[in-house]
NUPA-508529 format. One line per 5 residues: for each residue x, y, z of N, C-alpha, C, O, CB. Coordinates in steps of 0.05 Angstrom, whole numbers. Glycine has a CB too. Example, Ala and Ser with C-alpha at 12.3 -4.5 7.8 and 13.67 -1.06 7.14 Angstrom:
<drenzas>
264,-114,156,246,-90,156,264,-66,156,285,-66,169,226,-89,181  257,-45,142,273,-21,143,258,1,157,268,23,161,282,-12,114
</drenzas>
This chain:
<drenzas>
-246,803,2506,-219,813,2506,-200,794,2520,-206,785,2542,-217,842,2518  -178,788,2508,-160,770,2520,-145,783,2543,-145,808,2545,-140,760,2500  -133,766,2561,-119,777,2584,-96,795,2575,-91,816,2587,-108,755,2602  -81,786,2554,-58,802,2545,-67,829,2534,-55,849,2540,-43,787,2523  -88,828,2518,-98,853,2506,-108,871,2528,-103,895,2528,-119,848,2486
-123,860,2547,-134,876,2569,-113,889,2585,-115,912,2593,-152,860,2586  -92,873,2591,-69,884,2607,-56,907,2592,-48,927,2604,-49,862,2613  -53,904,2565,-40,925,2550,-56,951,2551,-45,972,2553,-36,916,2521  -83,948,2548,-100,972,2549,-99,985,2576,-98,1010,2578,-128,965,2541  -100,969,2597,-99,980,2624,-73,996,2628,-73,1018,2640,-101,958,2646
-50,985,2618,-25,999,2620,-25,1025,2605,-15,1045,2614,-2,981,2610  -37,1024,2580,-38,1048,2564,-56,1069,2577,-49,1093,2577,-48,1042,2536  -78,1060,2590,-95,1079,2603,-81,1092,2627,-84,1115,2632,-121,1064,2613  -65,1076,2641,-50,1087,2664,-30,1109,2655,-28,1130,2667,-35,1065,2679  -17,1103,2632,2,1123,2622,-13,1148,2614,-4,1171,2620,18,1112,2598
-35,1145,2599,-51,1167,2590,-62,1183,2614,-63,1208,2613,-74,1158,2572  -70,1169,2635,-82,1182,2658,-61,1201,2670,-67,1223,2679,-91,1162,2678  -36,1192,2672,-15,1209,2683,-11,1234,2666,-5,1255,2677,11,1193,2685  -15,1231,2640,-11,1254,2622,-34,1274,2625,-30,1298,2625,-8,1245,2594  -59,1263,2626,-82,1281,2624,-94,1288,2651,-113,1304,2653,-103,1268,2607
-84,1276,2673,-96,1282,2699,-95,1312,2705,-74,1325,2702,-81,1266,2721  -117,1322,2713,-118,1350,2720,-124,1368,2697,-128,1392,2700,-92,1359,2732  -126,1356,2672,-132,1373,2649,-161,1381,2651,-178,1365,2658,-127,1358,2623  -168,1406,2644,-195,1416,2645,-212,1403,2623,-201,1395,2602,-196,1446,2643  -238,1402,2626,-256,1391,2606,-253,1407,2580,-246,1431,2581,-285,1391,2615
-259,1394,2557,-256,1408,2531,-277,1429,2527,-272,1450,2515,-258,1387,2509  -301,1424,2536,-323,1443,2532,-341,1442,2556,-341,1423,2571,-338,1436,2505  -357,1463,2558,-375,1464,2581,-395,1442,2579,-407,1437,2558,-389,1491,2582  -400,1428,2601,-419,1406,2601,-446,1416,2609,-449,1435,2625,-410,1384,2621  -467,1404,2598,-494,1412,2604,-502,1404,2633,-520,1415,2644,-514,1401,2584
-488,1385,2644,-494,1375,2670,-469,1361,2681,-450,1357,2665,-518,1357,2671  -469,1353,2706,-445,1341,2717,-437,1314,2705,-415,1305,2707,-448,1338,2747  -457,1301,2691,-451,1275,2680,-454,1275,2649,-457,1253,2638,-469,1254,2692  -455,1298,2637,-457,1300,2608,-433,1315,2597,-428,1337,2605,-483,1313,2599  -418,1302,2579,-395,1315,2567,-399,1317,2537,-406,1298,2523,-369,1298,2573
-394,1341,2526,-394,1345,2497,-366,1343,2487,-348,1358,2495,-407,1372,2490  -361,1324,2469,-335,1321,2456,-336,1335,2430,-351,1327,2412,-327,1290,2453  -320,1356,2426,-321,1372,2401,-308,1358,2378,-292,1340,2382,-308,1399,2406  -316,1366,2353,-303,1354,2330,-273,1358,2330,-258,1341,2319,-315,1366,2305  -263,1380,2341,-234,1385,2340,-219,1375,2365,-200,1387,2374,-229,1415,2338
-228,1352,2375,-215,1340,2399,-185,1336,2395,-170,1340,2413,-228,1313,2405  -177,1328,2370,-149,1322,2365,-133,1345,2352,-109,1342,2347,-147,1298,2347  -146,1368,2348,-133,1390,2335,-112,1403,2353,-114,1400,2378,-153,1411,2325  -94,1417,2342,-74,1432,2358,-89,1451,2377,-106,1466,2368,-54,1447,2340  -82,1449,2402,-96,1465,2423,-121,1452,2434,-133,1461,2453,-104,1491,2411
-129,1429,2422,-152,1414,2431,-145,1397,2455,-121,1394,2461,-165,1398,2409  -165,1385,2468,-159,1368,2492,-139,1346,2487,-123,1339,2504,-184,1356,2502  -139,1334,2463,-120,1312,2456,-102,1321,2434,-91,1304,2419,-135,1287,2449  -98,1347,2431,-80,1357,2411,-51,1349,2417,-34,1350,2399,-82,1386,2409  -45,1342,2442,-18,1334,2449,-9,1308,2436,14,1302,2436,-16,1331,2479
-28,1293,2424,-20,1269,2409,-5,1277,2384,10,1261,2373,-45,1253,2402  -9,1301,2374,5,1311,2351,2,1292,2327,21,1285,2314,35,1315,2357  -24,1285,2322,-29,1266,2300,-20,1277,2273,-13,1262,2255,-59,1259,2300  -21,1304,2270,-13,1315,2244,17,1312,2239,26,1318,2217,-21,1344,2243  32,1303,2259,61,1298,2254,66,1268,2247,88,1260,2242,77,1304,2280
44,1253,2245,47,1225,2235,45,1225,2205,41,1246,2193,25,1206,2248  49,1202,2192,49,1201,2163,44,1173,2153,47,1153,2167,74,1212,2152  38,1172,2127,35,1146,2113,52,1146,2088,52,1165,2072,4,1141,2105  68,1125,2085,84,1121,2061,75,1096,2047,75,1074,2059,115,1119,2068  66,1098,2022,58,1075,2007,81,1067,1988,91,1083,1973,32,1081,1990
89,1041,1991,112,1032,1975,107,1004,1963,86,992,1968,137,1031,1992  126,994,1948,123,969,1933,132,945,1950,149,947,1967,140,970,1908  119,923,1945,128,897,1957,118,892,1985,106,909,1998,157,897,1956  124,868,1995,116,860,2022,127,879,2043,151,884,2044,125,831,2028  110,889,2060,118,908,2081,133,932,2071,150,943,2084,134,894,2102
127,939,2046,140,963,2034,127,989,2041,137,1010,2033,141,960,2005  104,988,2055,90,1012,2063,92,1016,2093,97,997,2108,60,1011,2054  88,1041,2102,93,1048,2130,73,1068,2140,68,1088,2128,121,1059,2133  61,1061,2163,44,1080,2178,62,1090,2201,68,1075,2220,18,1066,2189  71,1115,2199,90,1126,2218,75,1143,2239,62,1162,2231,112,1142,2204
78,1137,2264,64,1152,2285,82,1175,2294,106,1175,2290,56,1134,2309  70,1196,2306,85,1218,2316,101,1210,2341,93,1191,2355,67,1242,2322  122,1225,2349,137,1219,2373,119,1219,2398,122,1203,2416,159,1239,2377  99,1238,2399,81,1239,2422,64,1214,2423,59,1204,2445,64,1264,2420  55,1204,2400,39,1180,2400,56,1156,2409,46,1138,2423,27,1175,2372
81,1155,2400,99,1133,2408,102,1131,2438,104,1109,2449,126,1135,2394  103,1154,2451,106,1155,2480,82,1143,2494,84,1135,2518,112,1183,2490  59,1143,2481,34,1132,2493,29,1103,2485,7,1093,2490,11,1150,2486  48,1090,2472,44,1062,2466,38,1056,2437,37,1033,2429,22,1052,2482  34,1077,2420,30,1072,2391,57,1063,2380,78,1069,2391,20,1097,2376
57,1049,2358,82,1042,2344,78,1043,2314,56,1041,2304,92,1013,2353  100,1047,2300,99,1047,2271,90,1020,2261,96,999,2273,127,1054,2259  75,1020,2239,65,995,2228,73,992,2199,67,1010,2182,34,994,2231  86,970,2192,92,964,2164,70,948,2153,59,930,2166,120,949,2162  63,953,2127,42,938,2115,47,936,2085,66,947,2074,14,951,2120
30,921,2071,35,914,2043,12,924,2025,-11,919,2030,38,884,2039  20,939,2005,1,946,1983,8,927,1960,30,929,1949,4,977,1974  -10,909,1953,-3,888,1934,1,899,1906,-11,918,1897,-24,866,1933  19,886,1891,22,891,1862,-3,880,1848,-14,859,1856,48,879,1851  -12,894,1828,-37,886,1814,-29,873,1788,-16,886,1771,-56,910,1810
-38,848,1784,-31,834,1759,-57,824,1746,-76,817,1759,-12,810,1765  -56,824,1719,-80,814,1704,-70,801,1678,-54,812,1663,-100,837,1698  -81,777,1674,-75,763,1649,-92,775,1626,-116,779,1629,-80,732,1652  -78,780,1603,-93,790,1580,-85,774,1555,-63,762,1554,-87,820,1575  -103,773,1536,-98,758,1511,-102,776,1487,-123,789,1485,-117,733,1510
-83,776,1469,-85,791,1444,-84,770,1421,-62,763,1412,-62,813,1442  -107,761,1412,-107,741,1391,-94,715,1401,-103,705,1422,-92,751,1365  -74,706,1387,-61,681,1396,-40,686,1419,-29,667,1429,-47,667,1373  -35,711,1425,-15,717,1445,-27,726,1471,-48,738,1472,3,740,1434  -13,719,1492,-22,727,1519,1,738,1535,24,731,1530,-35,704,1533
-5,754,1555,15,765,1573,3,772,1599,-22,771,1602,30,789,1560  19,781,1617,9,791,1643,16,820,1646,39,828,1642,22,775,1667  -4,836,1653,0,865,1658,3,869,1688,-10,855,1704,-23,882,1646  20,888,1696,24,892,1724,26,922,1730,39,937,1715,50,878,1734  13,930,1752,16,958,1762,28,956,1790,20,940,1806,-12,973,1763
48,973,1795,61,973,1822,72,1000,1828,76,1017,1810,83,952,1823  76,1006,1853,89,1030,1862,119,1026,1856,130,1004,1861,85,1036,1893  133,1046,1845,160,1042,1836,180,1032,1857,196,1015,1851,171,1067,1825  179,1042,1882,199,1035,1902,187,1032,1930,162,1035,1933,221,1055,1903  204,1028,1950,194,1024,1977,211,1039,1998,206,1035,2022,194,995,1984
230,1055,1990,247,1069,2009,233,1094,2019,227,1112,2003,274,1077,1995  226,1095,2045,211,1119,2056,226,1145,2052,214,1166,2052,206,1115,2085  253,1143,2048,269,1167,2044,268,1177,2015,280,1198,2009,297,1163,2053  255,1162,1998,254,1170,1969,225,1176,1961,211,1158,1952,265,1147,1952  217,1202,1963,190,1209,1955,184,1206,1926,161,1204,1918,184,1237,1963
205,1205,1909,201,1202,1880,192,1173,1873,179,1169,1852,226,1209,1865  199,1154,1890,193,1126,1884,170,1115,1901,162,1092,1898,218,1109,1888  161,1130,1920,139,1122,1938,117,1143,1937,120,1164,1925,149,1118,1967  94,1137,1950,72,1156,1952,70,1164,1981,64,1147,1998,44,1143,1941  75,1190,1987,77,1198,2015,56,1219,2022,49,1237,2006,105,1210,2020
46,1217,2046,26,1236,2055,39,1263,2061,62,1265,2070,11,1225,2080  24,1284,2056,32,1311,2062,17,1322,2086,25,1342,2098,29,1329,2038  -5,1310,2092,-22,1320,2115,-37,1296,2126,-50,1281,2111,-41,1342,2106  -37,1294,2153,-54,1275,2167,-69,1289,2189,-57,1305,2203,-37,1251,2179  -95,1285,2191,-111,1298,2211,-132,1279,2222,-139,1259,2209,-125,1324,2200
-142,1285,2246,-163,1268,2258,-184,1287,2270,-177,1308,2280,-151,1249,2280  -208,1277,2270,-230,1293,2282,-252,1274,2291,-253,1251,2283,-242,1313,2262  -269,1284,2309,-292,1269,2317,-315,1275,2297,-320,1298,2291,-301,1277,2347  -327,1254,2287,-349,1257,2268,-373,1240,2278,-377,1217,2270,-341,1248,2239  -388,1252,2296,-409,1237,2309,-398,1215,2326,-379,1220,2342,-429,1226,2288
-408,1191,2323,-398,1169,2339,-375,1154,2325,-374,1130,2325,-421,1149,2345  -358,1170,2312,-335,1159,2298,-311,1177,2301,-313,1201,2305,-341,1154,2268  -287,1166,2298,-262,1181,2295,-255,1179,2266,-253,1157,2255,-239,1171,2314  -252,1202,2253,-245,1203,2225,-216,1211,2221,-208,1233,2229,-264,1222,2209  -200,1194,2209,-172,1200,2204,-169,1204,2174,-177,1186,2158,-153,1176,2214
-158,1227,2166,-155,1232,2137,-126,1239,2130,-112,1250,2146,-173,1256,2129  -119,1231,2106,-91,1236,2097,-93,1245,2068,-106,1233,2051,-74,1210,2099  -78,1266,2062,-74,1276,2034,-46,1270,2026,-27,1271,2042,-81,1307,2032  -42,1263,2000,-16,1254,1990,-5,1273,1969,-19,1288,1956,-19,1226,1979  22,1272,1967,37,1290,1949,29,1284,1920,19,1263,1912,67,1286,1953
35,1305,1904,30,1302,1875,57,1308,1861,61,1330,1850,8,1322,1865  74,1288,1861,101,1291,1850,107,1268,1831,114,1246,1840,123,1293,1873  105,1273,1805,112,1253,1786,94,1228,1786,75,1227,1802,140,1244,1791  100,1208,1770,84,1184,1768,84,1168,1794,105,1165,1806,94,1166,1745  61,1158,1802,59,1143,1827,60,1113,1822,66,1097,1840,34,1150,1842
53,1104,1798,52,1076,1791,67,1071,1765,69,1088,1748,23,1066,1789  78,1047,1763,92,1037,1739,75,1015,1727,68,996,1741,121,1028,1745  70,1017,1701,56,996,1686,76,979,1671,93,989,1656,35,1007,1667  74,952,1674,93,934,1662,78,911,1649,55,905,1656,114,924,1683  92,897,1630,81,873,1619,102,851,1619,126,857,1617,69,877,1591
94,826,1620,112,804,1620,119,796,1592,102,793,1574,100,780,1635  146,792,1587,155,785,1560,180,768,1562,194,769,1582,159,810,1542  186,753,1541,210,737,1539,231,753,1524,227,762,1502,204,710,1525  254,755,1536,277,769,1524,288,750,1501,297,728,1507,300,775,1545  287,760,1476,295,742,1454,325,736,1455,333,716,1443,289,755,1427
341,751,1469,369,746,1470,376,724,1491,394,708,1486,384,772,1477  362,724,1513,368,705,1535,347,683,1537,353,662,1549,370,720,1561  323,688,1526,302,668,1529,289,668,1556,273,651,1563,313,641,1524  296,688,1573,285,690,1600,261,710,1600,261,730,1587,307,699,1620  242,702,1616,218,719,1619,223,740,1640,235,735,1661,193,703,1626
214,765,1635,218,787,1654,197,808,1650,179,806,1634,246,799,1653  200,830,1666,180,851,1664,192,874,1648,215,882,1651,173,861,1693  175,885,1630,182,907,1612,165,931,1620,141,930,1620,179,900,1582  179,953,1625,164,978,1633,150,989,1608,163,994,1587,183,999,1645  124,994,1610,108,1003,1587,100,1032,1590,100,1047,1571,85,985,1583
91,1040,1614,81,1067,1618,81,1073,1647,84,1056,1664,53,1070,1606  78,1099,1653,75,1108,1681,47,1119,1685,34,1128,1666,96,1130,1687  37,1117,1709,10,1125,1715,10,1146,1738,23,1142,1758,-8,1101,1723  -5,1167,1734,-8,1188,1755,-32,1181,1773,-54,1177,1763,-11,1216,1742  -27,1180,1799,-49,1177,1819,-50,1204,1833,-38,1207,1854,-44,1153,1839
-64,1223,1821,-63,1251,1831,-85,1256,1851,-107,1244,1851,-66,1270,1808  -79,1275,1869,-99,1285,1889,-109,1261,1906,-133,1260,1912,-122,1299,1876  -92,1243,1913,-100,1220,1929,-107,1229,1957,-92,1242,1970,-77,1198,1929  -131,1221,1966,-140,1226,1993,-151,1200,2004,-168,1187,1992,-161,1249,1994  -142,1193,2028,-151,1169,2041,-164,1177,2068,-153,1192,2083,-127,1149,2046
-188,1166,2073,-202,1172,2097,-210,1146,2111,-221,1128,2099,-228,1189,2091  -204,1144,2137,-211,1121,2153,-230,1129,2175,-225,1149,2188,-185,1107,2165  -251,1114,2179,-271,1120,2199,-272,1097,2219,-279,1075,2212,-299,1126,2186  -266,1103,2245,-267,1084,2266,-293,1088,2282,-297,1110,2294,-242,1086,2285  -311,1069,2283,-335,1072,2300,-328,1071,2330,-314,1053,2339,-356,1051,2293
-338,1091,2345,-333,1092,2374,-355,1076,2387,-379,1080,2382,-332,1121,2385  -348,1058,2404,-367,1041,2418,-362,1041,2448,-339,1044,2457,-366,1011,2407  -383,1038,2464,-380,1037,2493,-384,1009,2502,-403,996,2495,-400,1057,2507  -365,1000,2518,-367,973,2531,-366,978,2561,-344,980,2573,-344,954,2521  -389,981,2573,-390,989,2601,-379,1018,2604,-389,1036,2590,-374,969,2619
-359,1021,2621,-347,1048,2625,-322,1052,2608,-307,1070,2613,-340,1051,2655  -317,1034,2589,-294,1036,2571,-302,1042,2543,-322,1032,2533,-277,1010,2572  -287,1060,2530,-292,1066,2502,-273,1049,2485,-249,1048,2490,-289,1096,2496  -284,1036,2464,-268,1020,2446,-274,1030,2418,-293,1044,2413,-275,990,2449  -257,1022,2399,-259,1029,2371,-264,1004,2355,-250,984,2358,-235,1044,2361
-284,1005,2337,-289,983,2319,-270,983,2295,-254,1002,2293,-318,983,2309  -272,963,2278,-254,962,2255,-259,985,2236,-283,993,2232,-258,935,2240  -238,997,2225,-242,1021,2209,-253,1014,2181,-248,993,2170,-216,1036,2206  -268,1034,2170,-276,1033,2142,-260,1054,2127,-258,1077,2136,-307,1039,2139  -247,1046,2105,-229,1063,2091,-239,1069,2063,-248,1051,2049,-200,1051,2090
-237,1094,2055,-244,1102,2027,-220,1117,2015,-207,1132,2029,-270,1118,2026  -216,1113,1989,-194,1127,1975,-206,1141,1951,-224,1129,1937,-171,1108,1967  -196,1165,1945,-206,1179,1922,-182,1192,1908,-164,1202,1921,-227,1201,1930  -182,1191,1881,-160,1202,1866,-167,1203,1836,-186,1190,1828,-134,1185,1870  -152,1218,1821,-154,1218,1792,-132,1199,1781,-111,1196,1793,-152,1246,1779
-137,1188,1757,-121,1166,1747,-115,1170,1718,-133,1167,1701,-134,1138,1752  -90,1178,1710,-84,1183,1683,-57,1171,1675,-40,1167,1693,-85,1213,1677  -53,1167,1649,-27,1157,1639,-8,1181,1638,-16,1203,1631,-30,1144,1611  18,1176,1644,38,1197,1643,60,1188,1623,71,1167,1626,50,1202,1671  66,1206,1604,89,1202,1586,86,1179,1566,66,1167,1564,113,1197,1603
108,1175,1552,111,1153,1532,89,1155,1510,79,1134,1501,110,1127,1546  82,1179,1502,63,1183,1481,34,1180,1488,16,1184,1472,69,1163,1460  29,1174,1514,1,1170,1523,-7,1191,1545,-27,1187,1558,-3,1142,1534  9,1212,1548,5,1231,1570,-24,1242,1570,-34,1250,1549,25,1254,1568  -36,1242,1593,-62,1254,1597,-85,1235,1591,-108,1243,1594,-64,1277,1579
-80,1211,1582,-102,1192,1576,-115,1184,1603,-101,1172,1620,-92,1167,1560  -140,1190,1607,-153,1184,1632,-160,1154,1635,-169,1142,1616,-179,1201,1635  -156,1144,1659,-162,1116,1665,-185,1114,1685,-190,1093,1696,-138,1102,1675  -198,1137,1691,-220,1136,1709,-243,1119,1698,-248,1119,1674,-231,1165,1715  -255,1103,1715,-277,1086,1706,-268,1060,1694,-284,1044,1684,-294,1100,1686
-242,1054,1695,-231,1029,1684,-227,1009,1707,-227,1016,1730,-205,1034,1670  -224,983,1699,-219,963,1718,-193,968,1733,-190,961,1757,-217,935,1705  -174,982,1720,-148,987,1732,-151,1006,1756,-140,1001,1778,-128,999,1712  -167,1027,1753,-171,1046,1775,-186,1032,1797,-180,1035,1821,-186,1071,1766  -207,1017,1791,-222,1003,1811,-204,984,1827,-207,981,1851,-246,987,1799
-186,970,1813,-168,951,1827,-149,966,1845,-143,957,1868,-152,935,1806  -138,989,1836,-119,1004,1853,-134,1015,1877,-124,1014,1899,-107,1027,1837  -158,1026,1873,-174,1037,1895,-179,1015,1916,-176,1020,1940,-200,1048,1884  -188,992,1907,-194,970,1926,-169,961,1941,-170,956,1965,-206,946,1911  -146,960,1927,-121,951,1939,-112,971,1961,-104,962,1982,-99,947,1918
-113,996,1955,-105,1017,1974,-123,1017,1999,-113,1017,2021,-105,1045,1961  -149,1015,1994,-168,1016,2017,-164,991,2035,-164,994,2059,-197,1017,2006  -161,968,2023,-158,944,2038,-132,944,2054,-131,936,2077,-159,919,2020  -110,953,2042,-84,953,2055,-83,972,2079,-74,965,2100,-62,960,2035  -94,996,2075,-94,1016,2097,-112,1007,2119,-106,1011,2143,-102,1044,2086
-136,996,2112,-154,986,2132,-142,965,2150,-145,965,2174,-180,976,2119  -128,946,2137,-115,924,2153,-94,936,2172,-91,926,2194,-102,904,2134  -78,956,2163,-58,968,2180,-70,982,2204,-61,979,2226,-41,987,2164  -91,998,2199,-103,1013,2221,-120,996,2239,-125,1004,2262,-121,1035,2209  -128,972,2230,-144,954,2247,-127,939,2267,-138,926,2285,-158,934,2229
-100,941,2265,-83,927,2284,-86,938,2312,-90,962,2315,-54,928,2274  -83,921,2332,-85,930,2360,-64,951,2366,-68,968,2384,-82,906,2378  -41,951,2352,-20,970,2357,-29,999,2352,-17,1018,2362,4,964,2340  -50,1002,2337,-61,1029,2331,-88,1034,2346,-91,1054,2360,-64,1034,2301  -106,1016,2342,-133,1020,2353,-133,1020,2384,-146,1036,2396,-152,998,2343
-117,1001,2396,-116,999,2425,-108,1024,2439,-123,1034,2456,-98,976,2433  -84,1035,2433,-75,1060,2446,-94,1084,2441,-97,1101,2458,-47,1067,2438  -105,1085,2417,-123,1107,2410,-148,1107,2428,-156,1127,2439,-131,1107,2381  -160,1083,2431,-184,1081,2448,-176,1085,2477,-191,1098,2492,-196,1053,2445  -153,1075,2486,-144,1079,2514,-139,1108,2520,-145,1117,2543,-119,1062,2519
-128,1123,2501,-123,1151,2506,-149,1167,2511,-150,1183,2529,-108,1163,2482  -169,1161,2495,-195,1175,2498,-208,1167,2524,-218,1184,2539,-214,1169,2474  -208,1141,2531,-219,1132,2556,-206,1145,2580,-219,1153,2599,-217,1101,2558  -179,1147,2579,-164,1159,2601,-171,1188,2604,-174,1198,2627,-134,1156,2596  -173,1202,2582,-181,1231,2583,-208,1235,2596,-212,1253,2612,-180,1244,2555
-227,1218,2588,-254,1220,2599,-255,1213,2629,-267,1228,2645,-274,1201,2584  -241,1191,2637,-242,1183,2665,-226,1201,2684,-235,1207,2706,-231,1155,2667  -203,1211,2674,-186,1226,2692,-190,1256,2689,-178,1272,2704,-157,1220,2686  -207,1265,2670,-213,1293,2667,-242,1299,2673,-249,1301,2696,-206,1302,2639  -258,1300,2652,-286,1308,2655,-302,1290,2675,-319,1300,2690,-300,1308,2629
-297,1264,2674,-313,1246,2692,-296,1236,2716,-303,1216,2728,-322,1221,2676  -276,1251,2723,-258,1243,2745,-274,1241,2771,-289,1259,2778,-235,1263,2748  -270,1219,2785,-282,1215,2811,-310,1202,2810,-321,1194,2830,-284,1240,2825  -322,1200,2786,-349,1189,2784,-347,1158,2784,-330,1147,2770,-363,1198,2758  -364,1145,2800,-364,1116,2800,-379,1105,2775,-402,1098,2776,-378,1105,2826
-365,1105,2753,-377,1099,2727,-387,1070,2725,-372,1051,2733,-358,1104,2704  -411,1067,2716,-422,1040,2710,-421,1035,2679,-415,1014,2669,-450,1036,2721  -428,1057,2665,-427,1055,2636,-426,1084,2624,-433,1103,2638,-451,1040,2625  -418,1085,2599,-419,1110,2584,-437,1106,2560,-435,1086,2545,-390,1119,2575  -455,1125,2556,-473,1124,2533,-466,1146,2513,-457,1167,2520,-503,1127,2542
-469,1139,2487,-461,1157,2466,-484,1168,2451,-505,1155,2447,-443,1142,2446  -481,1194,2443,-502,1207,2427,-489,1227,2409,-477,1246,2418,-523,1221,2446  -491,1223,2382,-480,1243,2363,-492,1271,2368,-516,1273,2374,-485,1235,2334  -476,1291,2367,-484,1319,2373,-489,1334,2347,-480,1327,2325,-463,1334,2390  -505,1356,2349,-513,1371,2326,-490,1384,2312,-491,1389,2287,-533,1393,2334
-468,1391,2326,-445,1404,2314,-426,1385,2300,-404,1393,2291,-431,1421,2335  -433,1359,2299,-415,1339,2288,-398,1325,2308,-384,1306,2301,-397,1352,2267  -399,1334,2333,-384,1321,2355,-400,1299,2367,-417,1286,2354,-376,1341,2376  -394,1293,2393,-406,1271,2406,-412,1278,2435,-395,1290,2449,-387,1246,2405  -435,1271,2445,-442,1274,2473,-439,1248,2488,-448,1227,2478,-471,1285,2477
-426,1249,2511,-422,1225,2528,-438,1229,2553,-435,1249,2567,-392,1220,2534  -454,1210,2560,-470,1210,2585,-458,1190,2604,-457,1166,2597,-499,1205,2580  -450,1199,2627,-440,1181,2648,-463,1169,2664,-479,1184,2675,-419,1195,2666  -464,1143,2666,-484,1129,2683,-468,1117,2706,-450,1101,2702,-499,1106,2667  -474,1126,2730,-459,1117,2754,-472,1094,2768,-495,1086,2762,-455,1141,2774
-458,1083,2787,-468,1059,2801,-492,1066,2818,-507,1049,2826,-446,1047,2819  -496,1092,2824,-519,1101,2841,-543,1107,2824,-565,1112,2835,-511,1125,2857  -540,1108,2797,-563,1114,2780,-581,1089,2778,-572,1066,2779,-554,1123,2752  -607,1094,2774,-626,1071,2772,-621,1056,2746,-635,1037,2740,-655,1081,2772
</drenzas>
């Protein structure tokens, strides 16, 4: 860890400690040095429910930095910040006999205030899933989410441009990111997230309504682009660092307060949560 990064985490831990100091443990511990972290750690009323993760959101838009990971006001006070990122336009060269063109799929717009032209989350939640933090987002189902275009030359001007051919529905989109929880001595850190996206994919309007595109290269390309873009955004230190620091601060200043920690050991629990074992400097 670099000095700058380490300093940032220490500062975030200090802020979190002030917030969580004196907070009671989330669940009864089996012993003075064993803490059970429940799956609903981040839920409303849970030990870290004050982060209000469900008030954050994801907006998927067109073009460079046209997408936005928006954190809740409570998260912003703890050092999180909004993250702009890019969902790439998808282009593919095709040939029809002697003729060729480029096909393109893109999100219609990039204005976060325009849900008709962007793809916006309606629900964001986080939970403990064994030795991972699982962040999930469900997205709205309002009109076409993608525009299909092809490249053509305007016979009047001789200039090449994009012609809108059809709209595509990306319905029931759900994105899930899983951050592996790791222990580095007495500090908890988060590894790079793994992201999966699931949705149905059909043509909308223009005489092709309802034609399914599941199982096509187009759906595979959209799925890969969404997963890669969201993973890169969540992998930034601006998100992973404060999230790990918040959990570490809660453990140190709450359940393990006053213990001379040497290391923390992790063990997935039967209920889907996580058990943390504190190893102190006096332990063999």
